[in-house]
C-alpha positions as CSV (number, residue, x, y, z in Angstrom):
1,M,1.4,78.2,45.8
2,A,0.2,81.9,45.1
3,V,-1.5,82.3,48.4
4,I,1.8,80.6,50.1
5,R,4.4,83.2,48.0
6,Q,2.4,86.0,49.3
7,I,3.1,85.0,52.8
8,T,6.5,84.3,52.4
9,A,7.2,87.4,50.6
10,E,6.2,89.2,53.8
11,V,9.3,87.2,55.4
12,E,11.5,88.3,52.5
13,A,10.9,91.9,53.0
14,V,12.0,92.4,56.5
15,E,15.9,93.2,56.4
16,G,18.1,90.9,58.0
17,V,16.0,87.8,57.5
18,R,16.6,85.0,55.5
19,L,14.0,82.6,53.9
20,L,15.7,79.3,54.2
21,D,12.8,76.6,53.5
22,V,9.3,76.4,52.4
23,D,7.8,72.9,52.5
24,P,4.1,72.7,51.2
25,G,2.2,69.6,51.7
26,E,-0.7,68.9,49.5
27,A,-2.4,66.4,51.3
28,T,-2.0,68.0,54.7
29,N,-2.7,71.1,53.1
30,R,0.0,72.7,55.6
31,T,2.9,74.5,54.8
32,V,6.1,74.7,57.0
33,V,8.1,77.9,56.4
34,T,11.6,78.1,58.0
35,F,13.6,81.5,58.4
36,A,16.3,83.0,60.3
37,G,18.1,86.1,61.4
38,E,18.8,88.4,64.3
39,P,15.9,87.9,66.9
40,E,14.1,91.3,66.8
41,A,13.7,90.9,62.7
42,V,12.6,87.2,62.8
43,V,9.9,88.5,65.4
44,E,9.1,91.0,63.1
45,A,8.9,88.7,60.0
46,A,6.8,86.3,61.9
47,F,4.2,88.9,62.9
48,R,3.9,90.1,59.1
49,A,3.6,86.5,58.0
50,A,0.7,85.7,60.5
51,R,-0.9,88.9,59.6
52,K,-1.0,87.9,55.8
53,A,-2.2,84.2,56.8
54,A,-4.9,85.8,58.5
55,E,-6.0,88.0,55.3
56,L,-5.7,85.0,52.8
57,I,-6.6,82.0,54.9
58,D,-10.1,81.7,55.8
59,M,-10.3,78.6,58.5
60,R,-14.0,78.0,57.8
61,R,-13.1,76.5,54.2
62,H,-9.7,74.8,55.5
63,H,-9.3,70.9,55.7
64,G,-6.3,68.8,55.9
65,A,-4.9,65.6,57.2
66,H,-2.5,67.3,60.0
67,P,-3.7,68.6,63.4
68,R,-4.3,72.4,63.2
69,I,-6.1,75.3,65.0
70,G,-5.5,78.2,63.0
71,A,-4.3,80.0,59.9
72,T,-1.0,80.4,61.3
73,D,-1.1,77.0,63.4
74,V,2.2,77.0,65.5
75,L,4.9,79.8,65.7
76,P,8.2,78.3,67.3
77,L,11.3,80.6,68.1
78,V,14.2,78.6,67.9
79,P,17.7,79.8,69.3
80,V,20.6,79.1,66.9
81,S,23.5,81.1,68.3
82,G,23.7,84.1,70.5
83,V,20.5,83.6,71.9
84,T,19.2,81.6,74.9
85,L,16.0,79.5,75.0
86,E,14.8,81.7,77.8
87,E,15.2,84.9,75.7
88,C,13.1,83.4,73.0
89,A,10.3,82.5,75.3
90,E,10.0,86.0,76.4
91,M,9.9,87.2,72.8
92,A,7.5,84.8,71.9
93,R,5.1,85.7,74.8
94,S,5.6,89.4,73.5
95,L,5.0,88.2,69.9
96,A,1.5,86.5,71.0
97,R,0.4,89.5,72.9
98,R,1.1,91.6,70.1
99,L,-0.7,89.1,67.4
100,A,-3.9,89.3,69.9
101,D,-3.7,93.2,70.5
102,E,-3.1,94.2,67.0
103,L,-4.9,91.5,65.0
104,G,-7.3,90.0,67.2
105,I,-5.7,86.5,66.9
106,P,-6.2,84.4,70.2
107,C,-3.2,83.1,71.2
108,Y,-1.8,79.9,73.3
109,C,1.8,80.0,74.5
110,Y,3.9,76.4,74.6
111,E,6.9,74.6,75.2
112,A,9.5,77.0,77.0
113,A,7.1,79.9,76.5
114,A,4.2,78.3,78.6
115,L,2.2,80.2,80.7
116,R,0.8,77.0,82.4
117,P,2.6,74.0,82.9
118,E,0.0,71.7,81.3
119,R,0.7,74.0,78.0
120,K,3.9,72.9,77.6
121,N,2.7,70.4,75.3
122,L,1.3,71.5,71.9
123,A,-1.3,68.8,71.9
124,V,-2.7,70.2,74.9
125,C,-3.2,73.8,73.4
126,R,-4.4,72.2,70.0
127,K,-6.9,70.4,71.9
128,G,-10.1,69.8,69.7
129,E,-8.3,71.6,67.0
130,Y,-10.0,74.3,65.2
131,E,-13.2,72.9,65.4
132,A,-13.3,73.3,69.3
133,V,-12.4,76.8,69.0
134,A,-15.8,78.2,69.9
135,E,-16.6,76.0,72.6
136,R,-13.0,76.4,74.1
137,M,-13.7,80.2,74.1
138,A,-16.7,79.6,76.3
139,D,-14.8,77.7,79.0
140,E,-12.7,79.7,81.0
141,A,-9.9,76.9,82.0
142,E,-9.3,76.5,78.1
143,R,-9.3,80.1,77.1
144,P,-6.2,81.2,75.4
145,D,-3.2,83.0,77.2
146,F,-3.7,86.2,75.0
147,G,-6.9,87.5,73.1
148,A,-9.6,85.7,75.0
149,R,-13.0,87.2,73.6
150,P,-16.4,85.7,73.2
151,Y,-16.4,83.8,69.7
152,D,-16.9,85.9,66.9
153,E,-16.4,86.1,62.6
154,A,-13.2,87.2,62.9
155,M,-12.1,84.3,65.1
156,A,-14.0,82.0,63.0
157,R,-11.9,83.2,60.2
158,T,-8.4,83.0,61.8
159,G,-8.8,80.4,64.4
160,C,-6.0,80.6,66.9
161,T,-2.4,80.7,66.9
162,V,0.1,78.5,69.4
163,V,3.3,80.8,70.0
164,G,6.3,79.4,71.7
165,A,10.1,78.7,72.0
166,R,11.8,75.6,71.6
167,D,15.0,73.8,70.6
168,F,15.4,72.2,67.2
169,L,13.0,69.5,66.6
170,I,12.8,67.2,63.6
171,A,9.7,66.7,61.7
172,V,9.9,63.3,59.9
173,N,7.8,61.2,58.3
174,F,8.4,57.4,57.7
175,N,7.2,55.9,54.6
176,L,5.4,52.5,54.6
177,N,4.7,49.7,52.0
178,T,0.9,49.8,53.1
179,T,-1.9,52.1,52.3
180,S,-3.4,51.6,55.7
181,T,-4.0,54.2,58.3
182,R,-5.0,52.1,60.8
183,R,-1.8,49.9,60.6
184,A,0.5,53.2,60.6
185,N,-1.2,54.3,63.4
186,A,-0.7,50.9,65.1
187,V,3.1,51.4,64.5
188,A,3.0,55.3,65.7
189,F,1.4,54.1,69.0
190,D,4.1,51.4,69.4
191,V,6.9,54.0,69.5
192,R,5.8,57.6,70.5
193,E,6.3,58.6,74.1
194,K,2.7,58.9,75.1
195,G,2.1,55.4,73.8
196,R,-1.5,53.9,73.7
197,P,-4.6,53.5,76.1
198,E,-4.4,50.1,78.0
199,R,-7.5,47.9,77.3
200,K,-9.3,45.1,78.6
201,G,-9.3,41.6,76.5
202,N,-9.3,42.9,72.8
203,P,-6.2,45.2,72.7
204,I,-7.9,47.1,69.9
205,M,-11.5,47.0,70.4
206,G,-11.4,46.3,74.4
207,E,-12.7,48.6,77.0
208,I,-10.1,51.4,77.8
209,V,-8.6,51.0,81.6
210,R,-9.0,54.3,83.3
211,D,-7.7,55.4,86.7
212,A,-9.6,56.6,89.7
213,A,-9.9,60.0,88.3
214,G,-11.5,58.6,85.0
215,N,-8.3,59.2,82.8
216,P,-7.2,56.5,80.4
217,V,-4.3,54.4,81.6
218,M,-1.5,55.0,78.8
219,R,1.0,52.2,77.9
220,P,4.1,54.3,76.8
221,G,5.8,53.9,73.5
222,T,9.3,53.2,73.0
223,L,10.9,56.4,71.7
224,K,11.4,59.2,74.3
225,G,10.7,63.0,73.4
226,T,8.6,61.9,70.2
227,K,5.0,62.5,68.9
228,A,3.5,60.4,66.3
229,I,0.3,59.7,64.3
230,G,-0.3,57.6,61.0
231,W,-1.9,58.8,58.2
232,Y,-2.7,58.1,54.4
233,I,-1.1,60.4,52.0
234,K,-2.7,60.4,48.7
235,E,-0.1,62.5,47.1
236,Y,2.2,59.5,47.3
237,G,-0.4,56.6,47.6
238,I,1.4,55.3,50.7
239,A,0.6,55.6,54.5
240,Q,3.1,57.1,56.8
241,V,4.3,57.4,60.4
242,S,4.1,61.1,60.7
243,M,6.6,62.0,63.9
244,N,8.0,65.0,65.7
245,I,11.2,64.3,67.6
246,T,11.2,67.1,70.1
247,D,14.4,65.9,72.0
248,L,17.1,64.8,69.8
249,R,19.3,63.8,72.7
250,A,16.8,61.4,74.1
251,T,16.1,60.2,70.5
252,P,18.4,60.8,67.5
253,L,17.0,60.8,64.2
254,H,18.5,57.0,63.2
255,V,17.2,55.8,66.3
256,A,13.9,56.7,65.5
257,F,14.4,55.2,61.9
258,E,15.7,51.7,63.3
259,E,12.5,51.4,66.1
260,V,10.1,52.5,63.5
261,C,11.9,49.7,61.1
262,R,11.6,47.1,63.9
263,C,7.9,47.9,65.0
264,A,6.5,48.0,61.3
265,A,8.4,44.6,60.9
266,A,6.8,43.2,63.9
267,R,3.5,43.9,62.4
268,G,4.4,42.8,58.7
269,L,5.3,46.1,57.3
270,R,8.2,47.7,55.7
271,V,10.0,51.3,56.2
272,T,10.6,52.1,52.6
273,G,12.3,55.5,53.2
274,T,12.0,58.6,55.3
275,E,10.7,62.3,54.5
276,I,12.2,65.4,56.2
277,V,9.6,68.0,56.5
278,G,11.4,71.4,56.5
279,L,14.9,71.4,57.5
280,V,17.0,69.0,59.7
281,P,20.1,70.0,61.8
282,E,23.4,68.8,60.6
283,R,24.5,66.8,63.3
284,S,21.3,64.8,63.1
285,L,22.6,63.4,59.9
286,I,26.2,63.3,60.9
287,E,25.1,61.1,63.9
288,A,23.2,58.8,61.6
289,G,25.8,58.4,59.1
290,R,28.4,57.6,61.9
291,Y,26.0,55.1,63.4
292,F,25.5,53.3,60.1
293,L,29.1,53.3,58.9
294,C,29.9,51.7,62.3
295,K,27.2,49.1,61.9
296,Q,29.1,48.2,58.5
297,H,32.3,48.2,60.2
298,R,33.6,51.3,58.5
299,S,35.9,53.9,59.4
300,V,33.9,57.1,60.5
301,G,37.1,59.4,59.8
302,I,35.7,60.5,56.6
303,P,34.7,64.1,55.2
304,K,31.6,65.1,56.8
305,E,29.8,65.4,53.3
306,D,30.5,61.6,52.8
307,V,29.1,60.9,56.3
308,V,25.8,62.8,55.2
309,K,25.7,60.7,51.7
310,I,25.9,57.5,54.2
311,A,23.0,59.0,56.1
312,V,20.9,60.0,53.3
313,K,21.0,56.4,51.6
314,S,20.6,54.6,54.7
315,L,17.6,56.6,56.0
316,G,15.9,56.7,52.5
317,L,15.9,60.3,52.5
318,G,15.7,60.5,48.6
319,D,12.6,57.9,48.6
320,L,10.0,60.2,47.8
321,K,11.9,62.9,46.1
322,P,15.5,63.7,45.7
323,F,17.1,64.9,49.0
324,V,19.8,67.9,48.5
325,P,21.7,68.4,51.7
326,G,22.3,71.9,50.6
327,E,18.7,72.6,50.5
328,K,17.6,70.7,53.8
329,V,20.4,70.9,56.2
330,I,19.9,74.5,58.4
331,E,23.6,75.0,58.6
332,S,24.0,74.7,54.8
333,L,21.5,77.4,54.3
334,L,23.0,79.8,57.2
335,D,26.6,79.3,56.2
336,G,26.2,78.7,52.4
337,P,27.4,81.0,49.5
338,A,24.2,83.2,49.7
339,A,25.2,83.9,53.3
340,K,29.1,85.1,52.5
341,A,30.0,88.6,51.8
342,A,32.8,87.0,49.9
343,P,34.1,83.6,48.8
344,I,36.5,82.3,51.5
345,L,40.1,80.3,50.7
346,T,38.9,76.8,51.5
347,Q,36.0,76.9,49.0
348,L,38.7,77.6,46.1
349,S,39.7,74.7,43.9
350,V,43.4,74.0,44.4
351,E,44.4,75.9,41.3
352,E,42.6,78.8,42.4
353,F,44.1,78.7,45.8
354,A,47.7,78.6,44.1
355,H,46.7,81.6,41.8
356,E,45.2,83.7,44.7
357,T,48.5,83.0,46.8
358,L,50.4,83.9,43.5
359,R,48.9,87.5,42.9
360,E,50.5,90.6,44.2
361,S,48.0,90.9,47.4
362,P,50.0,90.2,50.5
363,A,47.0,87.7,51.7
364,P,46.7,84.5,51.7
365,G,50.5,84.1,52.9
366,G,52.7,82.2,54.6
367,G,50.4,81.8,57.6
368,S,47.4,80.5,55.3
369,V,49.5,77.9,53.3
370,S,51.0,76.8,56.8
371,A,47.7,75.8,57.7
372,Y,46.7,74.2,54.5
373,M,50.0,72.0,54.6
374,G,49.1,71.0,58.1
375,A,45.6,70.1,56.9
376,L,47.0,68.0,54.0
377,G,49.3,66.3,56.5
378,A,46.3,65.2,58.7
379,A,44.3,64.2,55.6
380,L,47.3,61.9,54.4
381,G,47.6,60.6,57.9
382,G,43.8,59.8,57.9
383,M,43.7,58.2,54.4
384,V,46.1,55.5,55.7
385,A,44.0,54.9,58.7
386,N,40.9,54.5,56.6
387,L,42.7,52.2,54.0
388,S,44.0,50.2,56.8
389,A,40.4,50.0,58.2
390,H,39.4,48.6,55.1
391,K,42.1,46.1,54.4
392,P,41.1,42.7,53.6
393,G,42.0,40.5,56.6
394,W,42.1,43.3,59.1
395,D,38.6,43.3,60.0
396,D,38.9,43.0,63.6
397,R,41.0,46.0,63.8
398,W,38.8,48.4,62.0
399,E,37.7,50.5,65.0
400,V,41.2,51.2,66.2
401,F,41.8,52.6,62.5
402,S,38.6,54.2,62.6
403,Q,39.3,56.2,65.6
404,W,42.8,57.6,64.1
405,A,41.2,58.1,60.8
406,E,38.7,60.1,62.9
407,R,41.5,62.0,64.9
408,G,42.9,62.9,61.3
409,A,39.5,64.3,60.0
410,E,39.2,66.6,63.2
411,L,42.6,68.0,62.8
412,E,41.9,68.6,59.1
413,A,38.8,70.4,60.1
414,E,40.8,72.3,62.6
415,L,43.5,73.4,60.2
416,L,41.5,74.3,57.3
417,R,39.4,76.5,59.5
418,L,42.7,78.2,60.3
419,V,43.6,78.7,56.8
420,D,40.9,81.6,56.7
421,E,41.5,82.8,60.1
422,D,45.2,83.6,59.3
423,T,44.1,85.5,56.3
424,A,41.5,87.3,58.3
425,A,43.8,88.3,61.3
426,F,46.1,89.6,58.6
427,N,43.2,91.9,57.1
428,R,42.5,93.0,60.7
429,I,46.1,94.5,60.8
430,M,45.6,96.3,57.3
431,E,42.2,97.7,58.9
432,A,43.9,99.0,61.9
433,F,46.6,100.9,59.9
434,A,43.9,102.3,57.8
435,M,42.4,104.1,60.8
436,P,42.4,107.7,61.1
437,K,45.4,109.4,63.0
438,G,44.5,113.2,62.8
439,T,43.7,113.8,66.6
440,E,45.5,112.4,69.5
441,A,42.6,110.5,70.8
442,E,42.6,109.1,67.2
443,R,46.1,107.9,67.1
444,Q,45.7,106.2,70.3
445,A,42.8,104.3,69.2
446,R,44.5,103.3,66.1
447,S,47.7,102.3,68.4
448,Q,45.6,100.3,70.2
449,A,43.9,98.5,67.4
450,I,47.3,97.7,65.6
451,Q,48.6,96.0,68.7
452,A,45.4,94.1,69.3
453,A,45.4,92.8,65.4
454,T,49.0,92.2,65.7
455,L,48.7,89.9,68.7
456,L,45.8,88.1,67.0
457,A,48.0,87.6,63.9
458,A,50.6,85.9,66.2
459,E,48.4,83.9,68.1
460,V,46.4,82.2,65.0
461,P,49.8,80.7,63.5
462,L,50.3,79.5,67.0
463,A,47.2,77.9,67.1
464,T,48.0,76.5,63.7
465,M,51.4,75.1,65.1
466,R,49.5,73.3,68.0
467,A,47.0,71.6,65.7
468,A,49.7,70.7,63.1
469,A,52.1,69.4,66.1
470,K,49.3,66.7,66.8
471,V,49.2,65.4,63.3
472,F,52.5,63.5,64.0
473,D,50.9,61.3,66.3
474,V,48.3,60.0,63.5
475,C,51.2,59.6,61.0
476,R,53.5,58.0,63.5
477,S,50.8,55.5,64.4
478,M,50.0,54.8,61.1
479,V,53.7,54.1,59.9
480,Q,54.0,51.6,63.2
481,T,50.5,49.7,62.8
482,G,49.0,50.9,59.1
483,N,48.8,49.3,55.9
484,P,52.4,48.7,55.0
485,N,52.0,49.8,51.5
486,S,50.7,53.0,52.3
487,V,53.6,54.1,54.5
488,S,55.1,56.6,52.4
489,D,51.8,58.7,52.5
490,A,52.1,58.7,56.3
491,G,55.5,59.6,55.8
492,V,54.6,62.8,53.7
493,G,51.8,63.5,55.9
494,A,54.8,64.0,58.4
495,L,56.8,66.1,56.1
496,A,53.7,68.4,55.7
497,A,53.2,68.7,59.3
498,R,56.9,69.4,59.6
499,A,56.3,72.3,57.1
500,A,53.2,73.7,58.5
501,V,54.6,73.9,62.2
502,L,58.0,75.5,61.0
503,G,56.1,77.8,58.6
504,A,53.6,79.0,61.1
505,G,56.4,79.6,63.7
506,L,57.9,82.1,61.1
507,N,54.9,84.1,61.3
508,V,54.4,84.1,65.1
509,K,57.7,85.3,65.4
510,I,57.5,88.1,62.5
511,N,54.3,89.2,64.3
512,A,55.4,89.0,67.9
513,A,58.4,91.3,66.9
514,S,56.0,94.1,66.3
515,L,54.6,93.8,69.7
516,K,55.0,96.3,72.3
517,D,54.2,93.9,75.2
518,R,57.5,92.1,75.3
519,Q,56.6,89.6,78.0
520,T,53.7,88.2,75.8
521,A,56.0,88.6,72.8
522,E,58.8,86.5,74.7
523,S,56.0,83.9,75.7
524,L,54.6,83.2,72.2
525,V,58.1,83.1,70.9
526,S,59.3,80.3,73.4
527,E,56.2,78.2,72.8
528,A,56.9,78.7,68.9
529,D,60.6,77.5,69.3
530,A,59.6,74.6,71.5
531,L,57.0,73.5,68.8
532,M,59.3,73.8,65.9
533,E,62.1,71.8,67.9
534,G,60.0,68.9,68.7
535,A,58.4,68.9,64.9
536,V,62.0,68.5,63.5
537,K,62.5,65.7,65.7
538,A,59.1,64.1,65.3
539,E,59.6,64.5,61.3
540,L,63.4,62.7,61.6
541,E,61.8,60.0,63.8
542,I,59.0,59.2,61.4
543,L,61.0,59.2,58.4
544,A,63.3,56.7,59.8
545,M,60.6,54.6,60.8
546,V,59.5,54.9,57.3
547,K,62.7,53.9,55.9
548,K,62.5,50.6,58.0
549,V,59.4,49.4,56.8
550,I,60.3,50.0,53.1
551,D,63.6,48.5,53.4
552,K,61.7,45.5,54.9
553,N,59.4,45.2,52.4
554,S,61.7,45.7,49.6
C-alpha cells in the first residue's frame, strides 16, 4: 500500500484531477486506479503515475494471477463528456510517444488508439505477458508502436505499457462456490466471446482442430463483447470467473450475470455473488435493477436509489465486502458533494429547503418552489401507480401501472432538476447587473448580459410549466384506473401540478416584461397563458373525478 500511495499521490498532485477510486487486489498483485478531469490534466496525471510506477515497481520481481506486461500494465483514456473517443485516441497516442521518449517505456496502442488493426485487442498487445517482452523486442512484427529498441536492463525493470482509448468497460468477477480453477475456466470459456478451441473426441484432452493456416478453430462463447478467464483467489478462498465487459450495449452487466449463473449451474456450480473491480457506470446498475424488478413483476417507477439497491442485492455485490454505490458508481463520485462548489437545493432536507426559502435572500423564490410543487405532484401520481401495481389481485396489470409510475418518476426527476435551474437563472441576472458600466462598451456588454439572463429566467419556468402540465396525465389515469383507496393522493397530485403551472407562469410573465425583444416576450407569455388555462381545466376535471370515486365508495 505504501507503493500504491506514492503512485496515487502523483495523480492527486495534478490540479483539476480527482482521484476517484483505488482498487488493489492481493492475489492479482494488481491495482486499478481511476481518476477524472479535463483531458490535458488527466493525460499529465497518467504520465506522472506511470513515471512513479517505473521508479517503484521492478517487474523482474513481480508475480500475480492477472495477465500483465509492465509496471503500468494498461492505460486507457475513457471519454466521459465534452470529448470524443477519437480525440481520446489522439491523446493516447501522444501519451504513448511521450512515455517512450521521456521514460524509455515501450508502448503498444490498443482499442480506438490502435495503429494496427490486430492490436485493437488488448490480449494481442499483451501476448506472452512480461515474460515474452525480450523475445518480442527481437521480432520486427511484435515490436511496440513506440519505444522499440533492443531489450536492456531498463526495459527489464519497467516492462511495456499498453496505452489506448475506449468506452466504459466493466471489470467484474463472478464468485463461485468452488475452489477449482479448471471449473471456473470452463464457465469462462462457455461465456466469453472468444470461446474455446474445438477438439476432436474428448472435449478436454482431445486434439485441437486447426484450420488450413494452422490456427485453432474456435467455438464462440455466448456473450458478445466479453473477455473472461477463471482463477482461484487465495484472499477469498474461492474461484472466480473474471470478466471484462467491453461492449455494454451488446452485453449489459445483468445479462452477463444471468448467463454466468446459467452456465455455472449446468456444471454443478453456483454463483454466490459479484465483485466490481474499479468503478461501474450508474446506467449498468439501473438497467440491472429494472431487469430484476420486472422479473418480480414489480414497478420500475421508483427512485433510482431504490433501483440501484435492488441491483446490488440481486447481483450479490456485497458478497465479499460491502458495496457502497457512492464509492463505486462513477457518476456519484463525479457529481458527489466533493465535486460541488456549494450545496444544491434538492440536497437540502424539507425543513432546510423551507428555511432557505424563508430567509431574506431572493432565491430560492417562486420559480424554484413551483418546480418543487410539480415534483411533488409527479411523485404522488407515481406513488398511486406503484401502490396499484402491488395491489393484491391486480397482478395481471402490474406492467401498465409500472409504466405510469416510471412516467411519474421521470417527471419528478425533471422538475427536481428545474428547482435548481430556476435559482441558477435568477443568480445569472444578479451577476449581469453586477457587471461594470464605466464605459460605453461595458454598458453595452452589461445590457446584453442582462437581456440574455432575463430571457433564460423566463425560459426556465416555462420549462417547469411544460413538465408540470404532463403530471395531469399521470394523476388522471390513476384516478380512473388506480387503487381507489389512494384516489385522494392522485387528487392532491393534480392540485400540486396546478400550483406548479400557475406559479411558474407568474415567473414567466414577470421576467418576460423586462425583455426588450417584445416579439419573443409575447410568444413566451402566450404559451404560458395557454398552459395556465389548461392546468385550471385539468385540475377541475380531475377533482370532479376524485369526488365521484369517493362518493361511490362512501
